[in-house]
N, C-alpha and C positions, 0 to 999 in steps of 0.2 A: 132735139131740139131745147129751144132756149125763145121767150117771151119779150115782147116789147121792155114789159115791165120789169126786167128781172135787168134786158140791155140798162133803163134809165137809173135802176138800182146802183150798178156797178159803174156808171158814168158821174153819179151825182155824189157816191159813194169813195170814188177813185180823184176825182179834181174837186181843190176847194172852191165853194162856193158856185158851182156850176148846177143850171137847169138845164134839163134835156125834157125835148117831145120822139119820142120815137115812134113809125111807122112800118110796119112789113107792105115791102111794095112787089113782093112777088115769091109766091111758093113755101115764104114763113123761115125761110136763111137768104133772105134780099132787103136790105133792109136802110132805111134815109131817118139821120138823126141830126135836128138841131140841137146845138147846146152852146147855152150862155153863162160863162164864166167872168168872174172878175179875175179869176189869175189866168187869162187869157191876154191881161195886158200888155204891151210891150212885145209880146211874142208872135214869133210870124207865122202861118198860115200852116207849115210844115211841122212846125212844133206843137202848135194846137194840132194835128191831125194826129201829129205820135201821143202826145197824152191822149186822145181818147182811144187810140188803139189798146193802147197799154192797160185800159179797164176792162179790153173785153180781149184781149190776147190770146188767150188760153179755149175760146170758143171758136176759135180760124183757123184754117188750114196753119200747121200740118199738124195743129196739135185735136183738131175738133173741124166737125163739118155744120156747126147750127149757123155760124155767120157765114156764108160766101160771101157776098157782099155787102158793102157798109157805107152808103154814099154820105158824107159831112157837109154841116155846115155848120160853122164856128164863128162865134162874136163876144165881142164884150158887151156889155151892158149897153155903152153909149151906140155902139153900132147896131145894137138890137134895134133904140130907139129910133132909130132914123130911119 
């Protein structure tokens, strides 16, 4: 199992300038994350998601089943302000 706090710590530690909010949306292995980061500026949505997944990939299949699903909302600070 992984906690919301650990996911937040991994995301914020792995993406410069990131602030993350993580919520368990089912069973302790389905999560929703809202990540705001200055390093998302000028980066495509797909690349943003790849950046987040890279911080938790060892907790996802095929390595681990702690995170079965991770729903993402990734924003720059300007996008989050709107």
